[in-house]
TORROVO-182017 format. One record per residue (C-alpha): residue number from 1; z, x, y. Coordinates in pm, 1 decimal. Layout:
N
R  n  up  east  north
R  NUM  Z  X  Y $
...
***
This chain:
184
R  n  up  east  north
R  1  -3719.9  2106.6  1943.8 $
R  2  -3422.1  2008.9  1752.7 $
R  3  -3285.4  2439.7  1696.5 $
R  4  -3294.0  2453.9  2079.0 $
R  5  -3115.5  2128.5  2137.0 $
R  6  -2878.1  2161.4  1823.0 $
R  7  -2817.1  2499.2  1941.1 $
R  8  -2773.9  2350.8  2293.9 $
R  9  -2481.3  2104.9  2202.6 $
R  10  -2338.0  2392.5  2000.2 $
R  11  -2296.9  2682.9  2274.8 $
R  12  -2219.8  2538.7  2592.9 $
R  13  -2021.1  2500.1  2868.9 $
R  14  -2056.6  2218.6  2973.1 $
R  15  -1802.8  1964.6  3050.7 $
R  16  -1998.0  1660.0  2917.4 $
R  17  -2135.0  1826.3  2582.1 $
R  18  -1823.3  1997.2  2500.8 $
R  19  -1691.2  1654.3  2502.2 $
R  20  -1904.4  1519.8  2290.6 $
R  21  -1880.8  1794.1  2056.9 $
R  22  -1522.9  1753.4  2016.5 $
R  23  -1554.4  1369.5  1989.2 $
R  24  -1799.2  1467.8  1695.1 $
R  25  -1598.4  1657.0  1558.1 $
R  26  -1346.9  1420.7  1541.1 $
R  27  -1478.5  1137.2  1345.2 $
R  28  -1578.4  1434.7  1107.7 $
R  29  -1224.3  1525.9  1029.9 $
R  30  -1161.9  1187.3  1033.9 $
R  31  -1443.1  1044.2  859.1 $
R  32  -1311.9  1353.4  583.2 $
R  33  -1045.3  1178.1  557.4 $
R  34  -1061.7  867.1  525.8 $
R  35  -1337.8  898.6  240.2 $
R  36  -1087.7  1164.8  76.4 $
R  37  -776.3  874.7  75.9 $
R  38  -1089.6  642.2  -50.0 $
R  39  -1197.1  839.9  -372.3 $
R  40  -779.9  864.7  -460.8 $
R  41  -671.3  524.9  -388.7 $
R  42  -1011.8  362.1  -479.7 $
R  43  -883.6  74.7  -255.8 $
R  44  -918.6  -15.4  130.2 $
R  45  -721.5  45.5  340.0 $
R  46  -576.8  282.1  132.5 $
R  47  -262.2  268.5  327.7 $
R  48  -43.5  14.9  521.3 $
R  49  308.2  -11.9  693.5 $
R  50  636.1  -134.6  597.5 $
R  51  752.2  -365.9  766.0 $
R  52  1124.0  -443.6  740.1 $
R  53  1427.3  -363.0  542.8 $
R  54  1347.2  -480.5  178.2 $
R  55  1280.3  -161.3  45.0 $
R  56  1597.4  20.3  240.5 $
R  57  1689.5  284.5  150.0 $
R  58  1388.0  439.1  -31.1 $
R  59  1131.1  336.9  173.1 $
R  60  1172.7  260.6  573.6 $
R  61  1033.8  22.9  853.3 $
R  62  751.2  198.0  986.3 $
R  63  731.1  418.6  682.7 $
R  64  326.9  450.1  626.0 $
R  65  247.2  430.1  232.5 $
R  66  -93.6  594.3  32.4 $
R  67  -125.1  312.9  -269.4 $
R  68  -372.5  397.0  -517.3 $
R  69  -584.1  68.9  -666.7 $
R  70  -450.8  -41.8  -960.9 $
R  71  -726.3  24.7  -1149.4 $
R  72  -667.5  416.1  -1122.5 $
R  73  -288.3  368.0  -1172.2 $
R  74  -94.0  207.8  -1426.7 $
R  75  141.3  -27.5  -1295.9 $
R  76  515.1  26.0  -1492.9 $
R  77  830.9  -159.8  -1443.6 $
R  78  1155.7  -154.3  -1395.4 $
R  79  1219.6  -202.0  -1692.8 $
R  80  995.7  -32.9  -1855.5 $
R  81  1073.3  294.6  -1704.0 $
R  82  1501.9  214.6  -1738.8 $
R  83  1392.8  370.4  -2095.7 $
R  84  1186.6  629.4  -2025.6 $
R  85  1305.2  787.6  -1717.1 $
R  86  1041.6  686.1  -1423.6 $
R  87  1146.6  670.3  -1089.2 $
R  88  966.8  628.2  -803.1 $
R  89  1055.7  593.1  -452.7 $
R  90  1417.9  659.8  -508.9 $
R  91  1484.6  414.8  -817.7 $
R  92  1328.6  285.3  -1161.0 $
R  93  960.2  177.0  -1197.7 $
R  94  647.8  99.2  -979.2 $
R  95  723.4  -1.0  -608.1 $
R  96  350.2  -279.5  -570.5 $
R  97  99.0  -356.5  -324.0 $
R  98  76.3  -679.3  -317.5 $
R  99  -94.6  -1070.4  -97.5 $
R  100  143.6  -1330.5  -149.2 $
R  101  -53.8  -1596.7  -358.6 $
R  102  -344.3  -1380.1  -288.3 $
R  103  -423.6  -1477.6  80.4 $
R  104  -588.4  -1306.0  266.6 $
R  105  -369.9  -1461.3  580.7 $
R  106  -37.4  -1258.1  482.0 $
R  107  90.1  -977.0  589.3 $
R  108  141.1  -785.8  250.9 $
R  109  375.3  -721.1  5.3 $
R  110  589.7  -391.4  -87.1 $
R  111  860.3  -439.3  -343.2 $
R  112  915.9  -334.0  -666.8 $
R  113  728.5  -473.3  -1009.6 $
R  114  1098.2  -515.6  -1263.3 $
R  115  932.6  -703.2  -1528.8 $
R  116  584.8  -846.2  -1693.8 $
R  117  595.7  -1215.5  -1857.8 $
R  118  333.6  -1411.1  -1970.6 $
R  119  231.5  -1787.0  -1904.5 $
R  120  447.0  -2052.9  -1982.6 $
R  121  782.0  -1795.3  -2051.1 $
R  122  1073.2  -1829.8  -1836.7 $
R  123  1099.0  -1624.1  -1579.4 $
R  124  1444.8  -1512.8  -1568.3 $
R  125  1724.4  -1656.8  -1743.5 $
R  126  1780.5  -2058.2  -1716.0 $
R  127  1461.8  -2078.5  -1499.2 $
R  128  1141.4  -2275.3  -1483.2 $
R  129  844.4  -2169.0  -1695.1 $
R  130  610.6  -1916.8  -1566.3 $
R  131  292.0  -2091.7  -1415.2 $
R  132  42.9  -1749.8  -1528.4 $
R  133  158.5  -1438.8  -1613.8 $
R  134  251.4  -1173.9  -1340.9 $
R  135  553.5  -955.5  -1283.3 $
R  136  931.9  -1038.2  -1125.6 $
R  137  910.4  -818.1  -799.6 $
R  138  1217.0  -748.3  -612.3 $
R  139  1283.5  -554.4  -308.4 $
R  140  1572.0  -288.7  -353.9 $
R  141  1746.3  -412.8  -65.8 $
R  142  1727.0  -775.6  -230.5 $
R  143  1989.9  -923.5  -373.1 $
R  144  1680.2  -1197.3  -541.8 $
R  145  1403.1  -1160.0  -697.9 $
R  146  1052.8  -1266.3  -485.5 $
R  147  997.4  -1514.1  -767.5 $
R  148  1325.3  -1729.0  -688.5 $
R  149  1282.4  -1694.6  -268.5 $
R  150  1040.4  -1756.4  -93.2 $
R  151  783.8  -1475.6  -119.7 $
R  152  674.3  -1601.2  -410.2 $
R  153  832.8  -1890.8  -474.6 $
R  154  818.4  -1976.3  -837.7 $
R  155  516.6  -1823.7  -892.0 $
R  156  535.2  -1439.0  -1107.3 $
R  157  232.8  -1176.2  -905.9 $
R  158  -102.9  -1199.6  -1052.0 $
R  159  -270.1  -903.2  -1134.3 $
R  160  -564.0  -956.8  -862.2 $
R  161  -342.1  -1035.6  -612.2 $
R  162  -217.1  -682.0  -614.5 $
R  163  -359.8  -457.8  -407.6 $
R  164  -215.8  -122.7  -512.0 $
R  165  52.1  166.6  -601.6 $
R  166  291.3  288.5  -416.5 $
R  167  221.4  659.6  -401.4 $
R  168  385.1  858.9  -142.6 $
R  169  605.3  764.9  206.1 $
R  170  502.4  934.1  585.6 $
R  171  784.9  803.2  743.0 $
R  172  735.9  643.3  1159.1 $
R  173  310.1  679.1  1068.6 $
R  174  308.5  304.8  1035.8 $
R  175  419.1  264.3  1419.7 $
R  176  96.7  454.0  1493.3 $
R  177  -76.9  251.5  1231.9 $
R  178  -8.4  -80.3  1342.0 $
R  179  -56.6  -20.1  1754.1 $
R  180  -412.9  148.3  1656.3 $
R  181  -508.7  -131.9  1489.4 $
R  182  -349.7  -460.5  1631.6 $
R  183  -107.0  -482.5  1351.6 $
R  184  190.8  -700.3  1368.3 $
***
């Protein structure tokens, strides 16, 4: 009985059965890709869309960025990368994706980790003392650190706010993600 159904499903020329077969195949392929991305990234969703020009010219509005969770990727800051020559996305150090203040209702920020500081240290020369340990971040196209602007004012990026480290950039595919998932 089951064997006959499977054979009919796989070989039928009937339009509706053929359509169901194609849809099932498409879901299987998308599911396999999603599983592979999750296994690689260790986070869900394993990708974010760039919205804006703060990382220009290394990342563009509408780029899709594949990220890897910080449990799978160690964050290399700009300061450390300058010493050893490590570059990603056209600049020294890793680009991280984080939720400002850990708030899920805020758009994730994609900026470079400049350096790490401990609580009660000045965040930069002449600044206030950091309220917590964390990363000082900055967009490649920005003049100010996120912590001296409205993005993450006076607060370093804590590890538990970080969604992941940017690993790959796919131009323009972020627009498709925004359309399919109704992301503003």
